Phi, psi and omega in degrees: 000128181274171183288350177256014179303127179081358180273154177248123187232130179253129182229126178264158184065036190274000184274351179196172172059220184297320180297319179297313181294323179294321178297317178297318181294318178297318178295321179299329180271005172105359183286151165272121188261127169265103188263115184251130176190166176276330189274106184295319180300318178295323178293320180294323176296318177299316180301317178299317182293322179291319178297325178296336177276353182086015180247190185220159181215156168245122183272133183232088175291117188203136173269117185293350174284349180268090184298323179296325178293324176296319177298318179295324178298315178301318179295321180293321178296319179297318182295322185273317186245337179075004182195169170220125183272331181212136175237124174243104178271099189247327186301139180202159173245139174281319185080184180278131176272109185200159175306141185307316180293343180271349183286130179287146177304324180295319180293318178300314180297324181294317178298315181291328180298319182276314188282326186249300185298317180295324177296316176300314181296324178295313180298320179296315182288333185258357185305305180298321180299316179293322178294330181284345177280152176292336180208068181294135181228132176236132178229129178248128180282126182241198183205149174297344178297340178297334183252320186287325174050058179286159180304144175078355181258023191307309183295314182295314181299315180296321181294320181287330174296320177295319177300315179300320179295321178295317180299314181297319181294311182295322178299318179296322179291336183265005186305323184271009180245183175274357184278136176237138189228125182217173175242158181227121178255105185287343186070192181295121184223150183284085179230169178296323178297317179296320179296324177292321182285325185231071188296338181268001184280143176281111183297337181291348179272357186252149173294149177275159176308322180296336180286330184258344184303320181302319181290325176296313182289335172306330187281351174254009174280150177299338180289343178276106185252355176289157177210152181070027182241170173233129176269124181259109186297325184296328180257345183072024185240148173266120191237158165288152179293000000 
């Protein structure tokens, strides 16, 4: 029996990459996984893999740009389970890598809709659910790009800086509760987003999502009592922002 036995965990971007690996890891530890993604085929593949582990999942095909759908999801989770033990806000868009003045307003808005607004809507929809858990845990996947701000990454960097500010704020607001809120920086990982961002990079030199998923899922365990921090996978350290 794993430390997440009987726990209910919601993971976004669960149809591939880090989200897929995190969902499998949570299921391996006994959690019932609420797997959120747009790609139904990827979710069905995940469901098969989770069942093969002897665990279970609820598949939630959902576009995170649909804020009303996120609200309905929160209400449905409350009606069925009355709580949420773990939230992993992982889904994100890289957007177009281009000089900031060349970025179209629609593209900028799209990146912020998924990376920032959807994260806010998730925290808003899951707040009561996390409070109802004996040890509610929320983890938002971030990026070093929030600080490094390299050329052409303007929309993505700005969105992740906003995410970091939200994590710190919400963590401070939850200090007097059982809820703990942190961020997770996976660093360079072998994902489709990384391949899009760094097309000339040898993917075999990078860790796979399955390599980093255990440390990510550690952060939704009741044993994780830190809050308002960011775990940096490249250094293996839990840091202040």
